[in-house]
PyMOL Python script that loads the backbone (N, CA, C, O; Angstrom):
from pymol import cmd

cmd.read_pdbstr("""\
ATOM      1  N   PHE A   1      -9.788  -0.499  -7.025  1.00  0.00           N
ATOM      2  CA  PHE A   1     -10.297  -0.311  -5.678  1.00  0.00           C
ATOM      3  C   PHE A   1     -11.814  -0.430  -5.632  1.00  0.00           C
ATOM      4  O   PHE A   1     -12.373  -0.820  -4.607  1.00  0.00           O
ATOM      5  N   GLN A   2     -12.478  -0.103  -6.720  1.00  0.00           N
ATOM      6  CA  GLN A   2     -13.931  -0.264  -6.745  1.00  0.00           C
ATOM      7  C   GLN A   2     -14.309  -1.730  -6.626  1.00  0.00           C
ATOM      8  O   GLN A   2     -15.263  -2.060  -5.922  1.00  0.00           O
ATOM      9  N   LYS A   3     -13.589  -2.611  -7.291  1.00  0.00           N
ATOM     10  CA  LYS A   3     -13.851  -4.047  -7.193  1.00  0.00           C
ATOM     11  C   LYS A   3     -13.644  -4.533  -5.758  1.00  0.00           C
ATOM     12  O   LYS A   3     -14.423  -5.343  -5.255  1.00  0.00           O
ATOM     13  N   ILE A   4     -12.597  -4.040  -5.104  1.00  0.00           N
ATOM     14  CA  ILE A   4     -12.343  -4.397  -3.703  1.00  0.00           C
ATOM     15  C   ILE A   4     -13.514  -3.932  -2.845  1.00  0.00           C
ATOM     16  O   ILE A   4     -13.997  -4.682  -1.997  1.00  0.00           O
ATOM     17  N   GLN A   5     -13.970  -2.712  -3.057  1.00  0.00           N
ATOM     18  CA  GLN A   5     -15.108  -2.176  -2.293  1.00  0.00           C
ATOM     19  C   GLN A   5     -16.339  -3.047  -2.473  1.00  0.00           C
ATOM     20  O   GLN A   5     -17.055  -3.331  -1.512  1.00  0.00           O
ATOM     21  N   ASP A   6     -16.584  -3.470  -3.702  1.00  0.00           N
ATOM     22  CA  ASP A   6     -17.733  -4.339  -3.968  1.00  0.00           C
ATOM     23  C   ASP A   6     -17.614  -5.651  -3.201  1.00  0.00           C
ATOM     24  O   ASP A   6     -18.605  -6.149  -2.667  1.00  0.00           O
ATOM     25  N   LEU A   7     -16.423  -6.205  -3.144  1.00  0.00           N
ATOM     26  CA  LEU A   7     -16.209  -7.479  -2.446  1.00  0.00           C
ATOM     27  C   LEU A   7     -16.385  -7.336  -0.938  1.00  0.00           C
ATOM     28  O   LEU A   7     -16.997  -8.197  -0.305  1.00  0.00           O
ATOM     29  N   ILE A   8     -15.861  -6.269  -0.360  1.00  0.00           N
ATOM     30  CA  ILE A   8     -15.925  -6.134   1.098  1.00  0.00           C
ATOM     31  C   ILE A   8     -17.292  -5.668   1.579  1.00  0.00           C
ATOM     32  O   ILE A   8     -17.579  -5.728   2.775  1.00  0.00           O
ATOM     33  N   ASP A   9     -18.129  -5.210   0.672  1.00  0.00           N
ATOM     34  CA  ASP A   9     -19.497  -4.868   1.058  1.00  0.00           C
ATOM     35  C   ASP A   9     -20.272  -6.114   1.476  1.00  0.00           C
ATOM     36  O   ASP A   9     -21.255  -6.021   2.210  1.00  0.00           O
ATOM     37  N   ASP A  10     -19.824  -7.285   1.004  1.00  0.00           N
ATOM     38  CA  ASP A  10     -20.414  -8.556   1.426  1.00  0.00           C
ATOM     39  C   ASP A  10     -19.789  -8.926   2.766  1.00  0.00           C
ATOM     40  O   ASP A  10     -18.649  -9.387   2.815  1.00  0.00           O
ATOM     41  N   LYS A  11     -20.526  -8.727   3.842  1.00  0.00           N
ATOM     42  CA  LYS A  11     -19.991  -8.940   5.195  1.00  0.00           C
ATOM     43  C   LYS A  11     -19.657 -10.394   5.490  1.00  0.00           C
ATOM     44  O   LYS A  11     -18.962 -10.680   6.465  1.00  0.00           O
ATOM     45  N   ASP A  12     -20.145 -11.327   4.656  1.00  0.00           N
ATOM     46  CA  ASP A  12     -19.818 -12.746   4.833  1.00  0.00           C
ATOM     47  C   ASP A  12     -18.503 -13.118   4.156  1.00  0.00           C
ATOM     48  O   ASP A  12     -18.029 -14.245   4.303  1.00  0.00           O
ATOM     49  N   ALA A  13     -17.916 -12.192   3.422  1.00  0.00           N
ATOM     50  CA  ALA A  13     -16.670 -12.462   2.704  1.00  0.00           C
ATOM     51  C   ALA A  13     -15.481 -11.944   3.499  1.00  0.00           C
ATOM     52  O   ALA A  13     -15.549 -10.888   4.128  1.00  0.00           O
ATOM     53  N   LEU A  14     -14.405 -12.694   3.461  1.00  0.00           N
ATOM     54  CA  LEU A  14     -13.120 -12.235   3.992  1.00  0.00           C
ATOM     55  C   LEU A  14     -12.240 -11.967   2.790  1.00  0.00           C
ATOM     56  O   LEU A  14     -11.986 -12.870   1.992  1.00  0.00           O
ATOM     57  N   VAL A  15     -11.774 -10.744   2.650  1.00  0.00           N
ATOM     58  CA  VAL A  15     -11.066 -10.313   1.454  1.00  0.00           C
ATOM     59  C   VAL A  15      -9.616 -10.009   1.797  1.00  0.00           C
ATOM     60  O   VAL A  15      -9.330  -9.236   2.712  1.00  0.00           O
ATOM     61  N   PHE A  16      -8.708 -10.621   1.056  1.00  0.00           N
ATOM     62  CA  PHE A  16      -7.284 -10.341   1.175  1.00  0.00           C
ATOM     63  C   PHE A  16      -6.863  -9.584  -0.072  1.00  0.00           C
ATOM     64  O   PHE A  16      -7.109 -10.033  -1.192  1.00  0.00           O
ATOM     65  N   VAL A  17      -6.230  -8.438   0.120  1.00  0.00           N
ATOM     66  CA  VAL A  17      -5.734  -7.626  -0.990  1.00  0.00           C
ATOM     67  C   VAL A  17      -4.218  -7.678  -0.937  1.00  0.00           C
ATOM     68  O   VAL A  17      -3.619  -7.304   0.071  1.00  0.00           O
ATOM     69  N   LEU A  18      -3.594  -8.136  -2.007  1.00  0.00           N
ATOM     70  CA  LEU A  18      -2.140  -8.188  -2.080  1.00  0.00           C
ATOM     71  C   LEU A  18      -1.658  -7.159  -3.091  1.00  0.00           C
ATOM     72  O   LEU A  18      -2.041  -7.195  -4.260  1.00  0.00           O
ATOM     73  N   ILE A  19      -0.819  -6.248  -2.632  1.00  0.00           N
ATOM     74  CA  ILE A  19      -0.203  -5.260  -3.515  1.00  0.00           C
ATOM     75  C   ILE A  19       1.278  -5.590  -3.559  1.00  0.00           C
ATOM     76  O   ILE A  19       2.012  -5.319  -2.609  1.00  0.00           O
ATOM     77  N   ASP A  20       1.711  -6.172  -4.657  1.00  0.00           N
ATOM     78  CA  ASP A  20       3.104  -6.559  -4.837  1.00  0.00           C
ATOM     79  C   ASP A  20       3.888  -5.342  -5.327  1.00  0.00           C
ATOM     80  O   ASP A  20       3.383  -4.535  -6.107  1.00  0.00           O
ATOM     81  N   GLU A  21       5.111  -5.225  -4.863  1.00  0.00           N
ATOM     82  CA  GLU A  21       5.977  -4.088  -5.225  1.00  0.00           C
ATOM     83  C   GLU A  21       5.260  -2.764  -4.984  1.00  0.00           C
ATOM     84  O   GLU A  21       5.133  -1.931  -5.881  1.00  0.00           O
ATOM     85  N   VAL A  22       4.802  -2.597  -3.761  1.00  0.00           N
ATOM     86  CA  VAL A  22       3.988  -1.445  -3.385  1.00  0.00           C
ATOM     87  C   VAL A  22       4.716  -0.113  -3.601  1.00  0.00           C
ATOM     88  O   VAL A  22       4.068   0.924  -3.741  1.00  0.00           O
ATOM     89  N   GLU A  23       6.023  -0.129  -3.630  1.00  0.00           N
ATOM     90  CA  GLU A  23       6.765   1.121  -3.826  1.00  0.00           C
ATOM     91  C   GLU A  23       6.462   1.763  -5.176  1.00  0.00           C
ATOM     92  O   GLU A  23       6.662   2.965  -5.353  1.00  0.00           O
ATOM     93  N   SER A  24       5.981   0.963  -6.130  1.00  0.00           N
ATOM     94  CA  SER A  24       5.647   1.543  -7.436  1.00  0.00           C
ATOM     95  C   SER A  24       4.391   2.413  -7.368  1.00  0.00           C
ATOM     96  O   SER A  24       4.200   3.287  -8.213  1.00  0.00           O
ATOM     97  N   LEU A  25       3.534   2.180  -6.368  1.00  0.00           N
ATOM     98  CA  LEU A  25       2.325   2.995  -6.188  1.00  0.00           C
ATOM     99  C   LEU A  25       2.447   4.011  -5.072  1.00  0.00           C
ATOM    100  O   LEU A  25       1.678   4.970  -5.016  1.00  0.00           O
ATOM    101  N   THR A  26       3.399   3.811  -4.189  1.00  0.00           N
ATOM    102  CA  THR A  26       3.488   4.657  -2.997  1.00  0.00           C
ATOM    103  C   THR A  26       4.881   5.258  -2.853  1.00  0.00           C
ATOM    104  O   THR A  26       5.435   5.288  -1.754  1.00  0.00           O
ATOM    105  N   ALA A  27       5.440   5.729  -3.939  1.00  0.00           N
ATOM    106  CA  ALA A  27       6.782   6.325  -3.904  1.00  0.00           C
ATOM    107  C   ALA A  27       6.797   7.525  -2.962  1.00  0.00           C
ATOM    108  O   ALA A  27       5.853   8.314  -2.923  1.00  0.00           O
ATOM    109  N   ALA A  28       7.859   7.643  -2.224  1.00  0.00           N
ATOM    110  CA  ALA A  28       7.976   8.720  -1.241  1.00  0.00           C
ATOM    111  C   ALA A  28       7.741  10.072  -1.898  1.00  0.00           C
ATOM    112  O   ALA A  28       8.400  10.427  -2.876  1.00  0.00           O
ATOM    113  N   ARG A  29       6.797  10.816  -1.348  1.00  0.00           N
ATOM    114  CA  ARG A  29       6.435  12.112  -1.935  1.00  0.00           C
ATOM    115  C   ARG A  29       7.510  13.160  -1.729  1.00  0.00           C
ATOM    116  O   ARG A  29       7.539  14.152  -2.458  1.00  0.00           O
ATOM    117  N   ASN A  30       8.396  12.973  -0.758  1.00  0.00           N
ATOM    118  CA  ASN A  30       9.474  13.952  -0.588  1.00  0.00           C
ATOM    119  C   ASN A  30      10.402  13.964  -1.802  1.00  0.00           C
ATOM    120  O   ASN A  30      11.017  14.989  -2.094  1.00  0.00           O
ATOM    121  N   ALA A  31      10.510  12.843  -2.512  1.00  0.00           N
ATOM    122  CA  ALA A  31      11.295  12.816  -3.749  1.00  0.00           C
ATOM    123  C   ALA A  31      10.617  13.661  -4.821  1.00  0.00           C
ATOM    124  O   ALA A  31      11.287  14.276  -5.651  1.00  0.00           O
ATOM    125  N   CYS A  32       9.280  13.690  -4.800  1.00  0.00           N
ATOM    126  CA  CYS A  32       8.544  14.509  -5.764  1.00  0.00           C
ATOM    127  C   CYS A  32       8.797  15.990  -5.512  1.00  0.00           C
ATOM    128  O   CYS A  32       8.974  16.780  -6.439  1.00  0.00           O
ATOM    129  N   ARG A  33       8.810  16.338  -4.236  1.00  0.00           N
ATOM    130  CA  ARG A  33       9.043  17.745  -3.896  1.00  0.00           C
ATOM    131  C   ARG A  33      10.463  18.171  -4.252  1.00  0.00           C
ATOM    132  O   ARG A  33      10.714  19.338  -4.551  1.00  0.00           O
ATOM    133  N   ALA A  34      11.381  17.221  -4.218  1.00  0.00           N
ATOM    134  CA  ALA A  34      12.779  17.525  -4.542  1.00  0.00           C
ATOM    135  C   ALA A  34      12.981  17.634  -6.041  1.00  0.00           C
ATOM    136  O   ALA A  34      14.055  18.019  -6.502  1.00  0.00           O
ATOM    137  N   GLY A  35      11.939  17.293  -6.809  1.00  0.00           N
ATOM    138  CA  GLY A  35      12.028  17.425  -8.257  1.00  0.00           C
ATOM    139  C   GLY A  35      12.557  16.192  -8.956  1.00  0.00           C
ATOM    140  O   GLY A  35      12.793  16.232 -10.163  1.00  0.00           O
ATOM    141  N   THR A  36      12.751  15.096  -8.237  1.00  0.00           N
ATOM    142  CA  THR A  36      13.276  13.886  -8.866  1.00  0.00           C
ATOM    143  C   THR A  36      12.180  12.936  -9.332  1.00  0.00           C
ATOM    144  O   THR A  36      12.473  11.937  -9.989  1.00  0.00           O
ATOM    145  N   GLU A  37      10.925  13.227  -9.006  1.00  0.00           N
ATOM    146  CA  GLU A  37       9.783  12.427  -9.432  1.00  0.00           C
ATOM    147  C   GLU A  37       8.740  13.366 -10.043  1.00  0.00           C
ATOM    148  O   GLU A  37       8.639  14.524  -9.639  1.00  0.00           O
ATOM    149  N   PRO A  38       7.965  12.875 -11.012  1.00  0.00           N
ATOM    150  CA  PRO A  38       6.928  13.726 -11.609  1.00  0.00           C
ATOM    151  C   PRO A  38       5.809  14.024 -10.614  1.00  0.00           C
ATOM    152  O   PRO A  38       5.559  13.247  -9.692  1.00  0.00           O
ATOM    153  N   SER A  39       5.141  15.162 -10.814  1.00  0.00           N
ATOM    154  CA  SER A  39       4.068  15.562  -9.900  1.00  0.00           C
ATOM    155  C   SER A  39       2.893  14.599  -9.940  1.00  0.00           C
ATOM    156  O   SER A  39       2.138  14.512  -8.972  1.00  0.00           O
ATOM    157  N   ASP A  40       2.721  13.874 -11.038  1.00  0.00           N
ATOM    158  CA  ASP A  40       1.657  12.869 -11.102  1.00  0.00           C
ATOM    159  C   ASP A  40       1.860  11.802 -10.024  1.00  0.00           C
ATOM    160  O   ASP A  40       0.892  11.212  -9.544  1.00  0.00           O
ATOM    161  N   ALA A  41       3.093  11.558  -9.652  1.00  0.00           N
ATOM    162  CA  ALA A  41       3.383  10.561  -8.620  1.00  0.00           C
ATOM    163  C   ALA A  41       2.753  10.963  -7.290  1.00  0.00           C
ATOM    164  O   ALA A  41       2.288  10.103  -6.542  1.00  0.00           O
ATOM    165  N   ILE A  42       2.732  12.249  -6.991  1.00  0.00           N
ATOM    166  CA  ILE A  42       2.106  12.723  -5.754  1.00  0.00           C
ATOM    167  C   ILE A  42       0.623  12.407  -5.771  1.00  0.00           C
ATOM    168  O   ILE A  42       0.071  11.950  -4.770  1.00  0.00           O
ATOM    169  N   ARG A  43      -0.026  12.648  -6.902  1.00  0.00           N
ATOM    170  CA  ARG A  43      -1.461  12.369  -7.014  1.00  0.00           C
ATOM    171  C   ARG A  43      -1.753  10.876  -6.868  1.00  0.00           C
ATOM    172  O   ARG A  43      -2.758  10.493  -6.267  1.00  0.00           O
ATOM    173  N   VAL A  44      -0.882  10.040  -7.413  1.00  0.00           N
ATOM    174  CA  VAL A  44      -1.073   8.591  -7.283  1.00  0.00           C
ATOM    175  C   VAL A  44      -0.989   8.170  -5.827  1.00  0.00           C
ATOM    176  O   VAL A  44      -1.839   7.419  -5.348  1.00  0.00           O
ATOM    177  N   VAL A  45       0.024   8.644  -5.119  1.00  0.00           N
ATOM    178  CA  VAL A  45       0.190   8.292  -3.707  1.00  0.00           C
ATOM    179  C   VAL A  45      -1.013   8.782  -2.909  1.00  0.00           C
ATOM    180  O   VAL A  45      -1.552   8.039  -2.088  1.00  0.00           O
ATOM    181  N   ASN A  46      -1.436  10.005  -3.136  1.00  0.00           N
ATOM    182  CA  ASN A  46      -2.603  10.536  -2.419  1.00  0.00           C
ATOM    183  C   ASN A  46      -3.849   9.697  -2.687  1.00  0.00           C
ATOM    184  O   ASN A  46      -4.621   9.423  -1.768  1.00  0.00           O
ATOM    185  N   ALA A  47      -4.048   9.290  -3.930  1.00  0.00           N
ATOM    186  CA  ALA A  47      -5.217   8.478  -4.282  1.00  0.00           C
ATOM    187  C   ALA A  47      -5.144   7.109  -3.609  1.00  0.00           C
ATOM    188  O   ALA A  47      -6.152   6.620  -3.098  1.00  0.00           O
ATOM    189  N   VAL A  48      -3.970   6.489  -3.601  1.00  0.00           N
ATOM    190  CA  VAL A  48      -3.819   5.184  -2.955  1.00  0.00           C
ATOM    191  C   VAL A  48      -4.086   5.301  -1.455  1.00  0.00           C
ATOM    192  O   VAL A  48      -4.785   4.464  -0.884  1.00  0.00           O
ATOM    193  N   LEU A  49      -3.538   6.327  -0.818  1.00  0.00           N
ATOM    194  CA  LEU A  49      -3.757   6.513   0.617  1.00  0.00           C
ATOM    195  C   LEU A  49      -5.237   6.712   0.931  1.00  0.00           C
ATOM    196  O   LEU A  49      -5.740   6.165   1.912  1.00  0.00           O
ATOM    197  N   THR A  50      -5.927   7.479   0.119  1.00  0.00           N
ATOM    198  CA  THR A  50      -7.360   7.701   0.313  1.00  0.00           C
ATOM    199  C   THR A  50      -8.134   6.398   0.186  1.00  0.00           C
ATOM    200  O   THR A  50      -9.010   6.110   1.002  1.00  0.00           O
ATOM    201  N   GLN A  51      -7.815   5.616  -0.828  1.00  0.00           N
ATOM    202  CA  GLN A  51      -8.510   4.347  -1.034  1.00  0.00           C
ATOM    203  C   GLN A  51      -8.206   3.348   0.087  1.00  0.00           C
ATOM    204  O   GLN A  51      -9.098   2.626   0.533  1.00  0.00           O
ATOM    205  N   ILE A  52      -6.963   3.306   0.537  1.00  0.00           N
ATOM    206  CA  ILE A  52      -6.591   2.419   1.648  1.00  0.00           C
ATOM    207  C   ILE A  52      -7.385   2.813   2.898  1.00  0.00           C
ATOM    208  O   ILE A  52      -7.901   1.946   3.604  1.00  0.00           O
ATOM    209  N   ASP A  53      -7.482   4.097   3.167  1.00  0.00           N
ATOM    210  CA  ASP A  53      -8.251   4.558   4.327  1.00  0.00           C
ATOM    211  C   ASP A  53      -9.714   4.138   4.223  1.00  0.00           C
ATOM    212  O   ASP A  53     -10.330   3.789   5.231  1.00  0.00           O
ATOM    213  N   GLN A  54     -10.271   4.168   3.024  1.00  0.00           N
ATOM    214  CA  GLN A  54     -11.671   3.796   2.824  1.00  0.00           C
ATOM    215  C   GLN A  54     -11.901   2.310   3.091  1.00  0.00           C
ATOM    216  O   GLN A  54     -12.843   1.946   3.796  1.00  0.00           O
ATOM    217  N   ILE A  55     -11.057   1.462   2.541  1.00  0.00           N
ATOM    218  CA  ILE A  55     -11.311   0.025   2.688  1.00  0.00           C
ATOM    219  C   ILE A  55     -10.833  -0.506   4.035  1.00  0.00           C
ATOM    220  O   ILE A  55     -11.317  -1.540   4.497  1.00  0.00           O
ATOM    221  N   LYS A  56      -9.899   0.180   4.664  1.00  0.00           N
ATOM    222  CA  LYS A  56      -9.364  -0.288   5.942  1.00  0.00           C
ATOM    223  C   LYS A  56     -10.405  -0.186   7.066  1.00  0.00           C
ATOM    224  O   LYS A  56     -10.247  -0.821   8.109  1.00  0.00           O
ATOM    225  N   ARG A  57     -11.434   0.582   6.871  1.00  0.00           N
ATOM    226  CA  ARG A  57     -12.494   0.726   7.878  1.00  0.00           C
ATOM    227  C   ARG A  57     -13.319  -0.547   8.040  1.00  0.00           C
ATOM    228  O   ARG A  57     -14.011  -0.720   9.043  1.00  0.00           O
ATOM    229  N   HIS A  58     -13.246  -1.422   7.066  1.00  0.00           N
ATOM    230  CA  HIS A  58     -14.022  -2.662   7.100  1.00  0.00           C
ATOM    231  C   HIS A  58     -13.241  -3.728   7.849  1.00  0.00           C
ATOM    232  O   HIS A  58     -12.025  -3.844   7.700  1.00  0.00           O
ATOM    233  N   SER A  59     -13.953  -4.506   8.658  1.00  0.00           N
ATOM    234  CA  SER A  59     -13.294  -5.535   9.459  1.00  0.00           C
ATOM    235  C   SER A  59     -13.044  -6.824   8.689  1.00  0.00           C
ATOM    236  O   SER A  59     -12.374  -7.721   9.199  1.00  0.00           O
ATOM    237  N   ASN A  60     -13.562  -6.934   7.487  1.00  0.00           N
ATOM    238  CA  ASN A  60     -13.404  -8.170   6.723  1.00  0.00           C
ATOM    239  C   ASN A  60     -12.380  -8.050   5.586  1.00  0.00           C
ATOM    240  O   ASN A  60     -12.450  -8.785   4.601  1.00  0.00           O
ATOM    241  N   VAL A  61     -11.442  -7.130   5.728  1.00  0.00           N
ATOM    242  CA  VAL A  61     -10.409  -6.966   4.700  1.00  0.00           C
ATOM    243  C   VAL A  61      -9.037  -6.943   5.359  1.00  0.00           C
ATOM    244  O   VAL A  61      -8.834  -6.336   6.410  1.00  0.00           O
ATOM    245  N   VAL A  62      -8.107  -7.625   4.704  1.00  0.00           N
ATOM    246  CA  VAL A  62      -6.706  -7.628   5.128  1.00  0.00           C
ATOM    247  C   VAL A  62      -5.887  -7.173   3.927  1.00  0.00           C
ATOM    248  O   VAL A  62      -6.005  -7.731   2.836  1.00  0.00           O
ATOM    249  N   ILE A  63      -5.064  -6.164   4.133  1.00  0.00           N
ATOM    250  CA  ILE A  63      -4.228  -5.638   3.061  1.00  0.00           C
ATOM    251  C   ILE A  63      -2.795  -6.083   3.318  1.00  0.00           C
ATOM    252  O   ILE A  63      -2.224  -5.800   4.371  1.00  0.00           O
ATOM    253  N   LEU A  64      -2.227  -6.778   2.351  1.00  0.00           N
ATOM    254  CA  LEU A  64      -0.844  -7.239   2.430  1.00  0.00           C
ATOM    255  C   LEU A  64      -0.057  -6.577   1.312  1.00  0.00           C
ATOM    256  O   LEU A  64      -0.542  -6.462   0.187  1.00  0.00           O
ATOM    257  N   THR A  65       1.154  -6.142   1.623  1.00  0.00           N
ATOM    258  CA  THR A  65       1.982  -5.534   0.589  1.00  0.00           C
ATOM    259  C   THR A  65       3.378  -6.136   0.639  1.00  0.00           C
ATOM    260  O   THR A  65       3.815  -6.648   1.669  1.00  0.00           O
ATOM    261  N   THR A  66       4.065  -6.067  -0.487  1.00  0.00           N
ATOM    262  CA  THR A  66       5.450  -6.527  -0.557  1.00  0.00           C
ATOM    263  C   THR A  66       6.302  -5.438  -1.188  1.00  0.00           C
ATOM    264  O   THR A  66       5.818  -4.612  -1.963  1.00  0.00           O
ATOM    265  N   SER A  67       7.582  -5.455  -0.839  1.00  0.00           N
ATOM    266  CA  SER A  67       8.518  -4.501  -1.429  1.00  0.00           C
ATOM    267  C   SER A  67       9.942  -5.004  -1.236  1.00  0.00           C
ATOM    268  O   SER A  67      10.282  -5.567  -0.196  1.00  0.00           O
ATOM    269  N   ASN A  68      10.752  -4.794  -2.236  1.00  0.00           N
ATOM    270  CA  ASN A  68      12.190  -5.035  -2.123  1.00  0.00           C
ATOM    271  C   ASN A  68      12.943  -3.738  -1.870  1.00  0.00           C
ATOM    272  O   ASN A  68      14.141  -3.753  -1.591  1.00  0.00           O
ATOM    273  N   ILE A  69      12.237  -2.620  -1.969  1.00  0.00           N
ATOM    274  CA  ILE A  69      12.881  -1.303  -1.842  1.00  0.00           C
ATOM    275  C   ILE A  69      12.091  -0.492  -0.814  1.00  0.00           C
ATOM    276  O   ILE A  69      11.455   0.503  -1.164  1.00  0.00           O
ATOM    277  N   THR A  70      12.128  -0.905   0.429  1.00  0.00           N
ATOM    278  CA  THR A  70      11.284  -0.301   1.454  1.00  0.00           C
ATOM    279  C   THR A  70      11.604   1.166   1.716  1.00  0.00           C
ATOM    280  O   THR A  70      10.725   1.918   2.139  1.00  0.00           O
ATOM    281  N   GLU A  71      12.820   1.580   1.479  1.00  0.00           N
ATOM    282  CA  GLU A  71      13.173   2.977   1.740  1.00  0.00           C
ATOM    283  C   GLU A  71      12.522   3.939   0.742  1.00  0.00           C
ATOM    284  O   GLU A  71      12.537   5.151   0.957  1.00  0.00           O
ATOM    285  N   LYS A  72      11.959   3.419  -0.330  1.00  0.00           N
ATOM    286  CA  LYS A  72      11.291   4.258  -1.335  1.00  0.00           C
ATOM    287  C   LYS A  72       9.798   4.447  -1.059  1.00  0.00           C
ATOM    288  O   LYS A  72       9.131   5.195  -1.774  1.00  0.00           O
ATOM    289  N   ILE A  73       9.266   3.779  -0.030  1.00  0.00           N
ATOM    290  CA  ILE A  73       7.834   3.858   0.266  1.00  0.00           C
ATOM    291  C   ILE A  73       7.534   5.110   1.084  1.00  0.00           C
ATOM    292  O   ILE A  73       8.273   5.451   2.008  1.00  0.00           O
ATOM    293  N   ASP A  74       6.453   5.782   0.739  1.00  0.00           N
ATOM    294  CA  ASP A  74       6.057   7.000   1.441  1.00  0.00           C
ATOM    295  C   ASP A  74       5.785   6.712   2.919  1.00  0.00           C
ATOM    296  O   ASP A  74       5.168   5.704   3.261  1.00  0.00           O
ATOM    297  N   VAL A  75       6.247   7.599   3.777  1.00  0.00           N
ATOM    298  CA  VAL A  75       6.106   7.437   5.225  1.00  0.00           C
ATOM    299  C   VAL A  75       4.637   7.349   5.639  1.00  0.00           C
ATOM    300  O   VAL A  75       4.298   6.587   6.544  1.00  0.00           O
ATOM    301  N   ALA A  76       3.778   8.104   5.001  1.00  0.00           N
ATOM    302  CA  ALA A  76       2.349   8.081   5.350  1.00  0.00           C
ATOM    303  C   ALA A  76       1.749   6.700   5.090  1.00  0.00           C
ATOM    304  O   ALA A  76       0.865   6.262   5.826  1.00  0.00           O
ATOM    305  N   PHE A  77       2.210   6.028   4.073  1.00  0.00           N
ATOM    306  CA  PHE A  77       1.735   4.674   3.801  1.00  0.00           C
ATOM    307  C   PHE A  77       2.245   3.714   4.873  1.00  0.00           C
ATOM    308  O   PHE A  77       1.485   2.889   5.381  1.00  0.00           O
ATOM    309  N   VAL A  78       3.506   3.818   5.213  1.00  0.00           N
ATOM    310  CA  VAL A  78       4.094   2.949   6.236  1.00  0.00           C
ATOM    311  C   VAL A  78       3.398   3.164   7.578  1.00  0.00           C
ATOM    312  O   VAL A  78       3.161   2.205   8.312  1.00  0.00           O
ATOM    313  N   ASP A  79       3.069   4.407   7.902  1.00  0.00           N
ATOM    314  CA  ASP A  79       2.396   4.716   9.162  1.00  0.00           C
ATOM    315  C   ASP A  79       1.017   4.061   9.265  1.00  0.00           C
ATOM    316  O   ASP A  79       0.528   3.838  10.373  1.00  0.00           O
ATOM    317  N   ARG A  80       0.399   3.756   8.158  1.00  0.00           N
ATOM    318  CA  ARG A  80      -0.928   3.133   8.166  1.00  0.00           C
ATOM    319  C   ARG A  80      -0.863   1.626   8.421  1.00  0.00           C
ATOM    320  O   ARG A  80      -1.892   0.994   8.657  1.00  0.00           O
ATOM    321  N   ALA A  81       0.319   1.059   8.376  1.00  0.00           N
ATOM    322  CA  ALA A  81       0.468  -0.392   8.560  1.00  0.00           C
ATOM    323  C   ALA A  81       0.352  -0.765  10.034  1.00  0.00           C
ATOM    324  O   ALA A  81       0.977  -0.146  10.895  1.00  0.00           O
ATOM    325  N   ASP A  82      -0.451  -1.776  10.308  1.00  0.00           N
ATOM    326  CA  ASP A  82      -0.563  -2.284  11.674  1.00  0.00           C
ATOM    327  C   ASP A  82       0.625  -3.175  12.022  1.00  0.00           C
ATOM    328  O   ASP A  82       1.088  -3.185  13.163  1.00  0.00           O
ATOM    329  N   ILE A  83       1.111  -3.915  11.046  1.00  0.00           N
ATOM    330  CA  ILE A  83       2.256  -4.804  11.242  1.00  0.00           C
ATOM    331  C   ILE A  83       3.251  -4.561  10.116  1.00  0.00           C
ATOM    332  O   ILE A  83       2.881  -4.516   8.943  1.00  0.00           O
ATOM    333  N   LYS A  84       4.498  -4.408  10.481  1.00  0.00           N
ATOM    334  CA  LYS A  84       5.582  -4.302   9.496  1.00  0.00           C
ATOM    335  C   LYS A  84       6.527  -5.462   9.781  1.00  0.00           C
ATOM    336  O   LYS A  84       7.077  -5.557  10.879  1.00  0.00           O
ATOM    337  N   GLN A  85       6.720  -6.339   8.812  1.00  0.00           N
ATOM    338  CA  GLN A  85       7.529  -7.528   9.024  1.00  0.00           C
ATOM    339  C   GLN A  85       8.608  -7.628   7.942  1.00  0.00           C
ATOM    340  O   GLN A  85       8.304  -7.691   6.751  1.00  0.00           O
ATOM    341  N   TYR A  86       9.854  -7.642   8.369  1.00  0.00           N
ATOM    342  CA  TYR A  86      10.950  -7.838   7.432  1.00  0.00           C
ATOM    343  C   TYR A  86      11.183  -9.334   7.257  1.00  0.00           C
ATOM    344  O   TYR A  86      11.300 -10.071   8.236  1.00  0.00           O
ATOM    345  N   ILE A  87      11.248  -9.767   6.026  1.00  0.00           N
ATOM    346  CA  ILE A  87      11.589 -11.148   5.703  1.00  0.00           C
ATOM    347  C   ILE A  87      12.808 -11.088   4.796  1.00  0.00           C
ATOM    348  O   ILE A  87      12.738 -10.615   3.662  1.00  0.00           O
ATOM    349  N   GLY A  88      13.904 -11.567   5.310  1.00  0.00           N
ATOM    350  CA  GLY A  88      15.165 -11.491   4.562  1.00  0.00           C
ATOM    351  C   GLY A  88      15.233 -12.464   3.400  1.00  0.00           C
ATOM    352  O   GLY A  88      14.285 -13.201   3.126  1.00  0.00           O
ATOM    353  N   PRO A  89      16.365 -12.452   2.727  1.00  0.00           N
ATOM    354  CA  PRO A  89      16.559 -13.374   1.596  1.00  0.00           C
ATOM    355  C   PRO A  89      16.491 -14.829   2.073  1.00  0.00           C
ATOM    356  O   PRO A  89      16.779 -15.114   3.236  1.00  0.00           O
ATOM    357  N   PRO A  90      16.120 -15.727   1.198  1.00  0.00           N
ATOM    358  CA  PRO A  90      16.060 -17.135   1.583  1.00  0.00           C
ATOM    359  C   PRO A  90      17.454 -17.690   1.864  1.00  0.00           C
ATOM    360  O   PRO A  90      18.457 -17.205   1.340  1.00  0.00           O
ATOM    361  N   SER A  91      17.483 -18.703   2.691  1.00  0.00           N
ATOM    362  CA  SER A  91      18.767 -19.348   2.976  1.00  0.00           C
ATOM    363  C   SER A  91      19.183 -20.210   1.789  1.00  0.00           C
ATOM    364  O   SER A  91      18.376 -20.474   0.898  1.00  0.00           O
ATOM    365  N   ALA A  92      20.432 -20.644   1.776  1.00  0.00           N
ATOM    366  CA  ALA A  92      20.914 -21.500   0.703  1.00  0.00           C
ATOM    367  C   ALA A  92      20.159 -22.821   0.665  1.00  0.00           C
ATOM    368  O   ALA A  92      19.964 -23.401  -0.404  1.00  0.00           O
ATOM    369  N   ALA A  93      19.737 -23.293   1.829  1.00  0.00           N
ATOM    370  CA  ALA A  93      18.995 -24.569   1.886  1.00  0.00           C
ATOM    371  C   ALA A  93      17.631 -24.385   1.256  1.00  0.00           C
ATOM    372  O   ALA A  93      16.845 -25.330   1.198  1.00  0.00           O
TER     373      ALA A  93
END
""", "prot")
cmd.dss("prot")
cmd.show_as("cartoon", "prot")
cmd.util.cbc("prot")
cmd.orient("prot")
């Protein structure tokens, strides 16, 4: 995230951040409270949310994420998304 911050500080740059398989960084914290995830997972999600909030304030950054397991993503992360787009499996063609 520090590298991203350095890039977006240049107001002439347009920065795209792609987080693939975002559920690995933003696992639903309610699973942690239920005891099925380690407590370190809560700290990771909190840190990611804090960093997303910091960089999202800049108008020259676009954050894109992907996931195959959307139900595992923390609600607070999903709430921060301006656009949520489902793209289904590819067609046979």
